[in-house]
N, C-alpha and C positions, 0 to 999 in steps of 0.2 A: 313425423319422420322426414328428414331431408336427405336427398340423394345428391351426390356430386357427379353429374354426368360429365363425361369428357368434353372439352371444348371442341366444337366442330372444325375449327381451324387453329393453327398456331399463331401466336401474336406476331405482329409486324416487327421487323428488325430495327427499322429506323425510329429514333425517338420522335421525330416530327410526324411520321406516319402514325405512330401509336397515339400521339396527342390528338391528331386529327380524327382518328377512329373513336377515341374517347369522347371528343367533343360531339361528333356525329351521333354517337350512342346516347349521350345525355340529351341532346336536342330531340332525338327520335323518341326517347322514353318520355320526355316532357310532353311532346305532341300526343303520344299514346295515352298519357294520363289525362290531358285536356280532352281527348276524344271520348273519355268516359262521360263527360258532362256536356259536350258540344255536339248537337245533332249533326250527323253527316260526316263527322271526322272519325275515321275508323281507328279503333284502339289496336286491334290485332296486328295489322302489318307493321305499325310503328314499334310495338313492343318486340316483335320478332326481329325487326331491323336493329333495334338497340342491342339485343342479345348477340347478333352477328357482329356488330361493331365492337362490343365489349370483348368478345372472344378474340378479335384481332388486336385490341388495345391493351388488355390487361387480364390475366387469369383471375386476379383478385376481383375486378369489377364483374366479370362474367360469373364467377362463383357467387358474388353477392346477389346478382339477379336470379340465378338458379335457386338460391336458398331463401329468396324473398317469400314472405308468408302468403301474399296474395298472387303475385305474378309468377313465382317460382314453379308451381305445379304445371301451369300452362306452358311455360318455356321448356321445362323438362319434357313434357309430353310432345311438344313440337320437335325437339332435338332427337327424341327417340323415334317418332313415326313420320315426321316431315309432312304431316297432314292434319286436318281437323275433322272431328266427327260431324255428321250431318246435324246432330242436335246442337252442337256449338255454333255452327253456321246459322241455323234457324234462329237461335236465341240472339245472335249478333245482329242479323238482318232484321228480325222482328222488332227488337228494341230500337234500332235506328229508325225503322219505319214509323213506329209509334211516336218517337220524339220529333221526327221531322214533320209528321202530320200535325202534331200539337203546335209546333212552332209556326208552320205555314198557316194554320187556322188563326193563330194569334196575330198574324200580320194581314188579316183580311183587309182588302182595299189597297194593298200595296203589292201589285202583281210582280214587280221586278224582284222584290225580296222573296216572295213565295217561289218564283221560278228559280232564283239562286239557291234557295234551300233545297228544292227538289233536285236540282242539278248536282249539288254537293252530296246529297243523299244517294243519288244514283252512282256517283263516283265511289262513295264509300261501300255501297253494296257490291259494285263491280270488283273492288279490291278484295273483299271477303270471298266472293264467288270464285275468284281466280286461284285461291289457295286450294290445293288438292283436297278432295274429300276422302276420308278413310271409309272404305267399304264396310268394314266390320269393326266393332269395338273390340279392342284387344283385352284378353283376360290376364290380369297380373296377380 
């Protein structure tokens, strides 16, 4: 079942602004997808930024993201509550920590790469932790 939540903002009026928002949304979505596979690069903030950019760029792009099979429920939940559950945050940070630890371990003997990975992981965790936490799971 797909829902069409209203766009959080109206599209920009200028065609140039709409094109720039669409480009920023596509780049952000691409970074979010890459973040699924690259340790330390957070997926959550980039997908949410893409949704905000698409809402400004085009109702059609925003609706596509809302109805996406994998990302849609997450974006709809964000637009409804403007927060993440504690469980979601724990899964995001836990999976980042596991992947960064494995990556750092694989670069044994290269302390600069290990330090870079840990720093990027810390930035990714900081981004996720800055997102408001929903105190209680809503019943729908």
